[in-house]
C-alpha positions, 0 to 999 in steps of 0.5 A: 366764210367771215372770220370772227372774232373775240377778246384773246381769239381769231377764228372760224368753224365751217361744218362738212355734215355728212349723211350715212343711213344704216346700211348705207342704202341710197335712199336721197332721190329726186323729192326727199333730197331736194328737200333735205339739202332746202331745207340744211341751206334754210337752216344754215343762212339761218345761224349765219 
C-alpha cells in the first residue's frame, strides 16, 4: 500500500470487508463467490 501525504498529515488507509448474510447461512458457493471476489478486486484496482 502506498502512503498518502497532505500538508499536515501522512496516512495509509486499509479496509477489511466482512460480508455476513442474514442468519449467517453459507451462500458463497462457486460462481457467486468468484463473481463477488472478482468484482471487489476490480473496484479496488480502479480506485487504487
